[in-house]
N, C-alpha and C positions, 0 to 999 in steps of 0.2 A: 407447550412449545413457544407460543407467543412470538416475539421478535426473532426467534431462532430461525423462522421460515425465511426471512430476508437475509439473514446471516448465511444460511446454507446457499442461497442464490449468489451472494457476493463471493463466497469461496469457490463455487463452481465456475464463476466467470473468470477467476484468475487463471484457470487452466486453458482458457479459450483465446486469450489476447493475441497469442502469436500463431494461431492456426487459421486456416481458411477452409471454407466448405462445411464447417460445422456450426450448429446453432444450439442454443439452450432452450428447451421446451419446459415450461413450468405449468403444471396442472394444479389449479386452485379450486377448491370445492365451491360450487355455485357460480363459477365465472368461466368465461371463455379462456382457452389456453393462451399463455403469454409466450411469445417467440422472440428470442433475443439473438441478434447476429452482430458480435463485436467487430468482425472484420468490415462489415458495412456500416458500422456505427448507427444501427437502426434496430427498432423493435416493432413488433406487431401485437396490438392489444386494443380491443375496442372499449377500453376503460379510460375516461378523461382523467387528466392529471389530478384534477380536484377530487376525484372519486377513488383514487388509488388507496387501497387499504393500508393501514399502519402495520397490521399483522396478518400473516397468511399461514395459520396453523394447518398442519396436515398437507402441505404442498408437496407434490411429487415432481422431482427435478430430474431431467434426463438430457444427455447430449445426443443429438441426432444429426444426420447429414442434411444439409440445407436443401438438397434437391427433393427430399421427402416432405417438405413443407410448401404447399401450393402458394401461400402468401409471399414467401420470400422470392424476390425477383419480379413478381407479378405486380406488386405495388411498392412504392418507394419506402414505406414504413415511416415511423416517427423518429425524431431526433433522440438518440440514445442517451445523451447527457441528462435529459429530464428524468429518465428512469433511474439512471445511476445515481443522481442526486437523492431521489426518493429512497433508493435501496441503502445508500450510504448513511443517510440520516436515521433510518429505522432498523439498522442491523447492529450486531455486536453491542447490545444494550449495556451502557455504562462502561464499556471497555474500548481499548484501541484495537483496530483490525489486526488479525493475527500476523499479517505480513509486515506490519510496522513495528518499529522499536520504540519503546517508551522514552529513551534518552536522546533520540534523534531530534534534530531541529528541522523545521519545515518552512518552505517558502513557495509562494504561488508562482507558477510558470506563466500563466495567462489568466485574465479576468473572466469569470464565468458570466454567461448571459442570464442575469437575474430576472430578466423580463419573462423568461419561460420557467423559472423555478419558484416554487413556493418557499418564501424566505422570511426571516425576521430581521429587524434592525440590528440585533446583536450579531447575527450572522454576517451582515454587510460590514459591520465594524471590525469583526475578526478578519474578514477577507481583506480589508484595507490594510490591517496590521501585517498580514502575511505577504502583502504586495511590497512592503517596504523593508522587511527584515525577516531573517530566518529565526524562528522561535520554536521552543519545545512546547508541548501541549500545556504544561504548567505555566510557562511564561505567557503564552497566548491567553489563557484563562485569566491570569492575574492583570495583564494589561487591558484586556477588554472588560474586566470586572464581571465575569460570568462564571458559572459553575464549570469545574473541570470536565464534567460529563458532556456539557454543551460544546466545549472546545474539541473534545474527542469526536463527537458527531460530525463536526465540520471537517476535521482532518480525514476521517474515514471517507466522507463523501467526495472530497477533492482527490483523495488518493484513488478511489475507484474511478473517478472521471479522468484520471491520468493527467491532471493539471497541477501536480504538486511535486516539488523536488525535496528529497530528504537527504540530510547530511548527518553522518554518524560522528560523534565526538572523537577526536584523536586522543588516544591514551598513551602516556609515556611508558616506555618499557621499564618493567621492574628492575631494580638494581641487581637482584639475584639472577635475572636472565642475562643481563650485561655481563655479570661475572662468569656465567657458564660459557658465554661466547668467548671471553678473553682467556679463560684458564687454559683451554687446549693449546692456544698459541704459546703461552708461557711455558707449559709443560713440554711442548715440542722443542722449544728453543733451549731448554736446560741441558739435555743430553748433547746437543750440538756443540754448545760452548765447552762442555767437559771434554769432548773429543778433540777439539781444537787445542785445548790446553795441554792434553797429553801428547799430541803431535809436536807441539812446540818444545816440550820437555825432551822428547826423544831426539829432535834435531839439535838441540843445544848440547845433549850428551854426546 
């Protein structure tokens, strides 16, 4: 399974962003349960950021009501952005997250708090580029001089943190489609012109 454990968590979180009263409970072998509440932008897990595992094989993921979790509401929880960063970097190994489009351009909406995130100089450089211009994954990798897989990881993380704007390329309408739109108008106009001609001929006669 490997990194598919965090990938499954990332996918499950997508269904919780616009809901309230529900949390994600992740059971990981040999560790305390991880509770994530997107509506409160918080999580509960007694594991320090530096000790978070890169892989969580065999994790059991379940949506539950928040009131069934004693920790939720009783304690403030930790800043969710730190966990989302970790999940984004360590999910979808080598690929773009399934909710993103490969040909889209991406631009940063706000600067992340790198003081709380485990990061590399390459990731800071890529973040600076995304702050100045909208770039595709390939363009970001080329300008930052990093592997495309590293650019994908960053885009996945920022998307999961919801601090990224995506723009789809505008595609010109194919000529055949334009012809299909115009042809009915021409066809409809032809009989009308023939009718007017016959009426004029009758009046002249």
